[in-house]
TORLUMMAR-405213 format. One record per residue (C-alpha): x negated, y, z negated; residue number from 1. Coordinates in steps of 0.2 Angstrom, whole numbers. Each point is the difference from the previous one (the first is absolute). Layout:
N
+-------+-------+-------+-----+
|    xx |    yy |    zz |   k |
+-------+-------+-------+-----+
|     X |     Y |     Z | NUM |
...
+-------+-------+-------+-----+
% end
This chain:
89
+-------+-------+-------+-----+
|    xx |    yy |    zz |   k |
+-------+-------+-------+-----+
|   108 |    98 |    10 |   1 |
|    -4 |     9 |   -16 |   2 |
|    -5 |    -9 |   -16 |   3 |
|     3 |     5 |   -17 |   4 |
|    -2 |    19 |    -3 |   5 |
|    -9 |     6 |   -16 |   6 |
|    -4 |    18 |    -4 |   7 |
|   -17 |     6 |    -5 |   8 |
|     2 |     6 |   -18 |   9 |
|   -18 |     6 |    -3 |  10 |
|    -2 |    19 |     3 |  11 |
|    18 |     2 |     4 |  12 |
|    14 |     9 |    -9 |  13 |
|    18 |     4 |     4 |  14 |
|    16 |     8 |    -6 |  15 |
|    18 |     0 |     5 |  16 |
|     6 |    17 |     5 |  17 |
|    19 |     0 |     3 |  18 |
|     2 |   -13 |    14 |  19 |
|   -18 |     0 |     5 |  20 |
|   -16 |    -7 |    -6 |  21 |
|   -16 |    10 |     0 |  22 |
|   -16 |    -9 |     0 |  23 |
|   -17 |     7 |    -4 |  24 |
|   -15 |   -10 |     6 |  25 |
|   -14 |     5 |   -11 |  26 |
|   -14 |    -7 |    11 |  27 |
|     5 |    11 |    15 |  28 |
|     9 |    14 |   -10 |  29 |
|    15 |    -3 |    12 |  30 |
|    18 |     2 |    -4 |  31 |
|    13 |   -10 |     9 |  32 |
|    19 |     3 |    -2 |  33 |
|    12 |   -14 |     3 |  34 |
|    19 |     2 |     5 |  35 |
|    14 |    -9 |    -9 |  36 |
|    -2 |   -17 |     9 |  37 |
|   -19 |     1 |    -2 |  38 |
|     1 |     4 |   -18 |  39 |
|    12 |   -15 |    -2 |  40 |
|   -13 |   -12 |     8 |  41 |
|   -15 |     8 |    -9 |  42 |
|     9 |    -2 |   -17 |  43 |
|     3 |   -19 |     4 |  44 |
|   -18 |    -2 |     5 |  45 |
|    -5 |     9 |   -16 |  46 |
|     8 |   -15 |   -10 |  47 |
|   -12 |   -12 |     9 |  48 |
|    -4 |    -7 |    17 |  49 |
|    15 |    -4 |    11 |  50 |
|     2 |   -10 |    16 |  51 |
|     7 |    11 |    15 |  52 |
|    16 |   -10 |     0 |  53 |
|     4 |     6 |   -18 |  54 |
|    -4 |    18 |     5 |  55 |
|    12 |    -2 |    15 |  56 |
|    13 |    -7 |   -11 |  57 |
|    -1 |    16 |   -12 |  58 |
|     3 |    11 |    15 |  59 |
|    14 |   -10 |     7 |  60 |
|     9 |    -1 |   -17 |  61 |
|    -3 |    19 |    -4 |  62 |
|     4 |     7 |    17 |  63 |
|    10 |   -13 |     8 |  64 |
|   -11 |     0 |    16 |  65 |
|    -2 |   -15 |    11 |  66 |
|   -15 |   -12 |    -5 |  67 |
|    -9 |     4 |    16 |  68 |
|     0 |    19 |    -3 |  69 |
|    -6 |    -4 |   -18 |  70 |
|   -14 |   -11 |     6 |  71 |
|    -6 |    14 |    12 |  72 |
|     1 |    13 |   -14 |  73 |
|   -10 |   -11 |   -12 |  74 |
|   -13 |    -3 |    13 |  75 |
|    -2 |    18 |     3 |  76 |
|     0 |     4 |   -18 |  77 |
|   -14 |   -13 |    -4 |  78 |
|   -10 |     7 |    15 |  79 |
|     1 |    17 |    -7 |  80 |
|    -6 |    -6 |   -17 |  81 |
|   -14 |    -9 |     9 |  82 |
|    -5 |    16 |     9 |  83 |
|    -1 |     9 |   -17 |  84 |
|   -10 |   -15 |    -8 |  85 |
|    14 |    -3 |   -13 |  86 |
|     2 |   -19 |     2 |  87 |
|   -12 |   -14 |    -4 |  88 |
|    -6 |    -8 |    15 |  89 |
+-------+-------+-------+-----+
% end
């Protein structure tokens, strides 16, 4: 089970571009583009740390998906952020 998720803010910059969010990690000089659902979750995390249940609820509310699908999507999203070292451990 995941605990609260918090974005790494040092050496990271991002912008919304249409329905996507584009992130630049200044440490690694890597870009990451997030689709609309990823952008929604990123923007929620940019407001402060969030529990996975809160992130799941954002997806359920916006897209009308079932809670289990939202949970799987959030877990995959957080794992992607961890892979790119964009969350605080």
